[in-house]
Legacy VTK file of the C-alpha trace (Angstrom):
# vtk DataFile Version 3.0
C-alpha trace
ASCII
DATASET POLYDATA
POINTS 474 float
114.802 62.643 101.998
116.599 64.148 98.987
116.908 60.758 97.328
113.163 60.208 97.637
112.534 63.770 96.476
114.497 63.301 93.246
113.031 59.825 92.762
109.508 61.233 92.939
110.465 64.042 90.557
112.046 61.639 88.052
109.071 59.306 88.311
106.702 62.151 87.429
108.912 63.373 84.592
109.791 60.087 82.902
106.578 58.313 83.865
104.611 60.841 81.823
102.489 62.387 84.606
104.175 65.773 84.390
103.912 65.878 80.590
100.236 64.868 80.629
99.429 67.458 83.308
101.246 70.162 81.336
99.422 69.333 78.090
96.004 69.166 79.752
96.500 72.505 81.490
97.968 74.131 78.375
95.049 73.084 76.170
92.554 74.333 78.767
94.431 77.636 79.181
94.554 78.282 75.439
90.865 77.438 74.983
90.082 79.925 77.754
92.320 82.518 76.096
90.636 82.127 72.719
87.108 82.415 74.075
87.892 85.293 76.447
89.756 87.125 73.667
86.601 87.346 71.590
84.630 88.652 74.551
87.310 91.219 75.391
87.501 92.528 71.812
83.700 92.878 71.641
83.729 94.817 74.901
86.554 97.037 73.665
84.674 97.788 70.448
81.556 98.721 72.438
83.613 101.042 74.608
85.306 102.773 71.665
81.936 103.284 69.999
80.471 104.818 73.156
83.419 107.211 73.418
82.424 108.785 70.084
78.878 109.669 71.183
77.832 113.303 71.082
75.471 115.106 73.412
72.630 114.519 70.948
73.436 110.797 70.943
73.547 110.672 74.712
70.390 112.642 75.391
67.665 112.575 72.800
65.213 114.726 74.668
61.605 115.576 74.068
59.523 117.839 76.263
55.833 116.941 76.263
53.182 119.318 77.557
49.783 118.157 78.600
47.110 120.318 76.984
43.666 120.926 78.477
40.551 120.845 76.318
40.545 124.624 76.575
43.894 124.676 74.779
45.884 125.878 77.784
49.090 124.057 78.736
49.341 122.922 82.338
51.689 120.116 83.331
54.778 118.852 81.553
56.794 115.672 81.423
60.201 114.940 80.034
61.065 111.766 78.148
64.725 110.918 77.695
66.111 108.111 75.548
69.859 107.999 76.188
72.301 105.652 74.507
74.355 103.585 76.932
77.861 104.390 78.083
80.134 101.458 78.872
83.170 101.125 81.107
86.431 100.284 79.376
87.127 96.541 79.802
90.039 95.722 82.060
92.774 93.552 80.460
92.863 91.431 83.628
89.409 90.210 82.621
91.237 87.231 81.064
92.281 86.032 84.504
89.012 86.491 86.345
85.639 87.737 85.204
84.650 87.998 88.882
81.900 90.548 89.448
82.686 92.325 86.206
79.102 91.604 85.128
78.051 94.429 87.474
80.488 96.813 85.773
80.242 95.903 82.097
76.631 96.695 81.300
75.691 99.828 79.429
75.064 102.593 81.962
72.157 104.920 81.261
71.862 108.232 83.049
68.148 108.773 82.562
67.139 112.397 83.029
63.428 112.177 83.815
63.622 115.726 85.105
64.071 116.682 87.811
65.234 113.232 88.906
68.464 111.730 87.597
68.200 107.966 87.680
70.726 105.285 86.748
69.637 102.183 84.893
71.435 99.378 83.114
71.039 97.486 79.879
72.612 94.133 78.956
75.786 94.084 76.936
75.304 94.725 73.254
76.165 91.247 72.030
74.483 89.599 69.088
75.364 86.058 70.147
72.787 85.249 72.825
74.133 81.706 73.213
77.069 83.217 75.098
74.703 83.500 78.029
74.407 79.702 78.048
77.986 78.959 76.997
80.020 81.719 78.577
83.759 81.841 78.066
85.756 80.262 80.923
88.271 82.633 82.469
91.581 81.442 83.883
90.121 81.337 87.390
87.544 78.761 86.300
90.263 76.525 84.837
92.405 76.825 87.970
89.489 76.199 90.353
88.158 73.147 88.537
90.806 71.511 86.366
94.068 72.421 88.107
92.700 71.526 91.555
91.555 68.163 90.183
94.986 67.443 88.706
96.654 68.423 91.987
94.519 66.058 94.036
95.041 63.245 91.486
98.793 63.712 91.770
98.675 63.092 95.525
95.745 60.777 96.344
97.914 57.612 96.256
101.137 59.197 97.491
101.469 56.752 100.426
98.848 54.039 99.989
100.267 53.046 96.591
103.678 52.495 98.197
101.982 50.202 100.735
100.227 48.242 97.979
103.508 47.755 96.095
105.304 46.691 99.226
107.959 49.365 98.792
106.905 51.267 101.904
108.169 48.465 104.162
111.465 48.438 102.262
111.867 52.175 102.683
111.254 51.925 106.419
113.574 48.960 106.715
116.356 50.883 104.956
116.659 53.171 107.948
114.917 56.200 106.469
112.763 58.034 108.977
109.077 58.381 108.397
109.473 62.163 108.319
112.115 61.963 105.593
110.036 59.524 103.529
106.913 61.637 103.716
108.730 64.955 103.120
110.644 63.587 100.126
107.587 62.176 98.399
105.459 65.207 99.228
107.946 67.807 97.993
108.814 65.804 94.869
105.172 65.373 93.895
104.256 68.986 94.685
107.175 70.367 92.707
106.155 68.200 89.742
102.652 69.673 89.504
104.049 73.159 90.144
106.470 72.773 87.205
103.692 71.614 84.892
101.507 74.569 85.885
104.349 77.093 85.595
105.212 75.963 82.068
101.560 76.142 80.962
101.114 79.553 82.640
104.155 81.028 80.880
102.893 79.843 77.488
99.512 81.372 78.351
101.114 84.744 79.145
103.164 84.660 75.947
100.038 83.912 73.901
98.109 86.646 75.714
100.787 89.184 74.847
101.189 88.137 71.188
97.642 87.219 70.155
95.476 89.813 71.919
95.437 93.640 72.241
96.555 93.315 75.859
99.882 94.879 76.822
101.613 93.330 79.843
103.321 96.151 81.692
103.474 98.179 84.891
101.237 97.275 87.802
99.489 94.666 85.669
102.633 92.513 85.736
102.749 92.705 89.531
99.104 91.645 89.722
99.754 88.728 87.335
102.687 87.616 89.486
100.433 87.611 92.553
97.786 85.656 90.615
100.501 83.115 89.770
101.549 82.838 93.433
97.886 82.436 94.408
97.627 79.561 91.939
100.665 77.846 93.467
99.103 78.108 96.924
95.822 76.795 95.514
97.648 73.784 94.048
99.432 73.170 97.355
96.085 73.081 99.184
94.586 70.403 96.963
97.837 68.449 96.816
97.768 68.502 100.618
94.171 67.221 100.600
95.240 64.402 98.291
98.159 63.548 100.583
95.765 63.564 103.540
93.549 61.012 101.779
96.562 58.818 100.971
97.540 58.384 104.636
93.994 57.624 105.828
93.344 54.867 103.288
95.045 51.578 102.509
93.989 51.053 98.900
94.393 53.331 95.878
90.857 52.656 94.631
89.359 53.752 97.949
91.651 56.782 98.046
90.574 57.844 94.547
86.872 57.736 95.400
87.397 59.670 98.637
89.653 62.229 96.919
87.094 62.908 94.197
84.349 63.271 96.797
86.364 65.822 98.771
87.192 67.686 95.549
83.479 67.988 94.759
82.707 69.189 98.282
85.425 71.851 98.358
85.009 73.077 94.771
81.217 73.060 94.378
79.259 72.208 97.532
80.748 74.482 100.188
80.834 77.674 98.036
77.223 77.071 96.996
76.077 76.483 100.563
77.586 79.778 101.716
75.418 81.710 99.266
72.300 79.714 100.154
72.750 80.259 103.898
73.361 83.986 103.447
70.163 84.483 101.452
68.188 83.009 104.338
69.651 85.357 106.946
70.057 88.558 104.874
67.378 88.672 102.159
67.715 91.440 99.573
64.795 92.922 97.625
64.811 92.517 93.856
65.529 95.523 91.649
61.922 95.428 90.451
60.653 95.719 94.008
63.035 98.591 94.721
61.828 100.415 91.602
58.224 99.975 92.722
59.070 101.271 96.219
60.642 104.373 94.667
57.605 105.009 92.501
55.220 104.607 95.428
57.360 106.880 97.618
57.464 109.620 94.972
53.714 109.457 94.431
53.067 109.511 98.172
55.209 112.627 98.663
53.567 114.300 95.698
50.079 113.607 97.005
50.956 114.845 100.492
52.355 118.088 99.063
49.372 118.550 96.747
46.969 118.175 99.668
48.931 120.675 101.734
49.157 123.211 98.873
46.010 122.772 96.767
46.262 126.170 95.072
49.921 126.025 94.025
50.727 126.109 90.301
52.607 122.914 89.460
52.847 123.309 85.685
56.629 123.209 85.494
57.034 119.724 86.941
58.006 116.300 85.706
59.373 112.933 86.809
57.515 110.060 88.411
54.440 112.219 88.808
53.654 115.929 88.892
55.965 117.191 91.608
56.267 120.779 92.614
59.635 122.496 92.346
59.449 123.031 96.106
59.908 119.324 96.884
62.179 118.352 94.000
65.218 117.937 96.238
63.238 116.189 98.990
61.911 113.612 96.532
65.354 113.089 95.040
66.837 112.561 98.527
64.066 110.128 99.494
64.572 108.020 96.385
68.316 108.024 96.868
67.810 106.854 100.449
65.876 103.834 99.156
68.744 103.081 96.783
71.254 103.445 99.609
69.362 101.017 101.843
69.197 98.485 99.030
72.910 98.911 98.406
73.684 98.533 102.122
71.822 95.227 102.353
73.510 93.960 99.213
76.902 94.799 100.688
75.979 93.116 103.980
74.865 90.016 102.119
78.063 90.019 100.059
80.227 90.397 103.187
78.516 87.494 104.944
78.749 85.308 101.840
82.434 86.169 101.534
83.186 85.109 105.086
81.193 81.875 104.848
82.714 80.942 101.490
86.164 81.074 103.064
85.497 77.763 104.830
86.560 76.344 101.463
89.943 77.208 99.890
88.027 77.847 96.665
86.521 80.904 98.346
89.905 82.472 99.064
91.230 81.601 95.598
88.182 83.205 93.977
88.428 86.380 96.050
92.137 86.763 95.367
91.809 86.237 91.623
88.885 88.661 91.340
90.445 91.323 93.584
93.750 91.189 91.702
91.836 91.374 88.397
89.894 94.554 89.340
86.642 92.578 89.482
86.169 91.951 93.188
83.466 93.052 95.590
85.373 96.173 96.626
85.937 97.125 92.976
82.190 96.967 92.351
81.578 99.156 95.409
84.050 101.708 94.033
82.302 101.616 90.656
78.915 102.170 92.280
80.248 105.110 94.264
81.466 106.656 90.998
77.974 106.323 89.563
76.435 107.938 92.618
78.942 110.774 92.445
78.082 111.462 88.821
74.401 111.162 89.648
74.705 113.880 92.275
76.732 116.131 89.970
74.231 115.788 87.141
71.282 116.321 89.450
72.737 119.609 90.596
73.682 120.819 87.129
70.378 119.912 85.521
68.471 121.496 88.389
70.411 124.683 87.730
69.499 124.477 84.039
65.826 124.054 84.818
65.767 127.212 86.909
66.308 129.150 83.701
63.779 127.141 81.718
60.566 128.722 80.520
57.703 127.449 78.406
57.777 130.643 76.331
61.456 130.124 75.457
60.780 126.549 74.443
57.813 127.468 72.245
59.671 130.378 70.682
63.050 128.861 69.927
62.880 125.131 70.667
64.811 124.918 73.937
66.790 121.673 73.484
68.155 119.886 76.536
70.789 117.982 74.541
72.267 121.323 73.429
72.440 122.381 77.057
74.189 119.121 78.010
77.393 119.892 76.092
79.005 121.448 79.120
77.850 118.914 81.685
80.173 116.502 83.433
78.574 113.384 81.941
80.366 113.914 78.645
83.731 114.612 80.287
83.181 111.683 82.627
82.460 109.300 79.761
85.074 110.536 77.342
87.853 110.643 79.930
86.992 107.160 81.256
87.105 108.507 84.796
86.033 105.315 86.539
88.304 104.852 89.524
90.437 101.757 90.097
91.932 100.411 93.272
95.711 100.510 93.513
97.653 97.339 94.159
98.405 98.469 97.705
94.691 99.015 98.362
93.858 95.602 96.922
96.463 93.857 99.080
95.299 95.685 102.200
91.889 94.033 101.704
92.931 90.672 100.246
95.902 89.694 102.431
93.652 87.557 104.633
92.979 85.226 101.699
96.705 84.690 101.143
97.015 83.752 104.797
94.010 81.422 104.622
95.316 79.584 101.556
98.705 79.109 103.194
96.987 77.915 106.377
94.804 75.427 104.462
97.845 73.865 102.810
99.946 73.760 105.998
97.137 72.216 108.040
96.479 69.498 105.443
100.176 68.691 105.148
100.748 68.779 108.926
97.849 66.399 109.622
99.091 64.110 106.846
102.619 64.054 108.329
101.325 63.302 111.817
99.062 60.549 110.531
101.911 58.973 108.536
103.856 58.455 111.760
101.169 55.905 112.729
100.552 54.475 109.279
100.727 50.675 109.100
102.947 49.693 106.125
101.742 46.048 106.104
LINES 1 475
474 0 1 2 3 4 5 6 7 8 9 10 11 12 13 14 15 16 17 18 19 20 21 22 23 24 25 26 27 28 29 30 31 32 33 34 35 36 37 38 39 40 41 42 43 44 45 46 47 48 49 50 51 52 53 54 55 56 57 58 59 60 61 62 63 64 65 66 67 68 69 70 71 72 73 74 75 76 77 78 79 80 81 82 83 84 85 86 87 88 89 90 91 92 93 94 95 96 97 98 99 100 101 102 103 104 105 106 107 108 109 110 111 112 113 114 115 116 117 118 119 120 121 122 123 124 125 126 127 128 129 130 131 132 133 134 135 136 137 138 139 140 141 142 143 144 145 146 147 148 149 150 151 152 153 154 155 156 157 158 159 160 161 162 163 164 165 166 167 168 169 170 171 172 173 174 175 176 177 178 179 180 181 182 183 184 185 186 187 188 189 190 191 192 193 194 195 196 197 198 199 200 201 202 203 204 205 206 207 208 209 210 211 212 213 214 215 216 217 218 219 220 221 222 223 224 225 226 227 228 229 230 231 232 233 234 235 236 237 238 239 240 241 242 243 244 245 246 247 248 249 250 251 252 253 254 255 256 257 258 259 260 261 262 263 264 265 266 267 268 269 270 271 272 273 274 275 276 277 278 279 280 281 282 283 284 285 286 287 288 289 290 291 292 293 294 295 296 297 298 299 300 301 302 303 304 305 306 307 308 309 310 311 312 313 314 315 316 317 318 319 320 321 322 323 324 325 326 327 328 329 330 331 332 333 334 335 336 337 338 339 340 341 342 343 344 345 346 347 348 349 350 351 352 353 354 355 356 357 358 359 360 361 362 363 364 365 366 367 368 369 370 371 372 373 374 375 376 377 378 379 380 381 382 383 384 385 386 387 388 389 390 391 392 393 394 395 396 397 398 399 400 401 402 403 404 405 406 407 408 409 410 411 412 413 414 415 416 417 418 419 420 421 422 423 424 425 426 427 428 429 430 431 432 433 434 435 436 437 438 439 440 441 442 443 444 445 446 447 448 449 450 451 452 453 454 455 456 457 458 459 460 461 462 463 464 465 466 467 468 469 470 471 472 473
């Protein structure tokens, strides 16, 4: 077995396969690094700019009073035009963009009093072509290119030996089938692992020297786990290639079958999981949710107006002309609509996650994104932070409005932005208080994907070994 192992390793090294694989991966890694570096620096600049915003920048507020023909003021509305606050980009963005798109948009806390709403704007990026030609993160390169190289390393592992006639010689020499298969498998797998490791180390060195990213602390532990995930990912597709090699008798046939399986596992199965989920758990669009909120607010306002026709509702604003008496009820009702929408989105995401795991690409994607702070659970944590701030602001602004009077505004120009200086939004933004999952929390949720990747590789290799025991060398 050891003789075949070293023979396979030498063949890869001196035959040029290992060098070619290393160069191909290295070029792809460095291209990814260069493109992602520009995106990261733009995001970092946006964040630093948002950190310098004042209360006036955040909340340019204008109070508008509707005036009757008689000249008397009656109802009021509040228009707020806030500048966006952005979350500080995570350095692990280079490894996996994941669901970062849901956490990198400018966040607007829109105070259409008395309702605090949260809206989003696209990233402030002048190059719109980036939408069409987005930068590939390391995950994309590993999923597509590295998996392809792994399967190409193994697709003719056995059938090529049969075509050359060397398989019969190996069996005739007294070597057991188990030793032959294990030697060739381990030698070939170690070859592709060495090529990947060398390219990955150069990538890390370039990341540290050429970008603002500092590799230290927990980030290093996460990178190590991303590296181990990549090795498991390679083992899975090498095992699939080995499986093809023992079920075919010709290298040309094995190549076609290997490429077909690569397409199915990398592209078809992950796409099908999303398609199936949308059929069983449909989720309303954001536009429909916004319309539902508007209709609900108007309905509650009309019901209250009919029940209290003589009540003075001059000090009201928001979606319509709500009375102070139902401000909290309306806010709770609108938040309930948001919560239901969020719940269905999470249910859809959970079902998609489980279905996508029928392909090893699913587990690789979830591990990369979770370890890079851009997974599904990280987005949920981000959303909970927004809801927490929403509730805090709602309470503080409601308290401010209790002391508001039209006479004070007309006499001295009551300015909401001046009143905002002490509110938690500024502290929240300036202190970058978005929460992040610890490594222990991430592993407690992602361990199943490590197990699945290991199981995928072991099953493929085990079936290949069993099949080789019945393989006809003639």
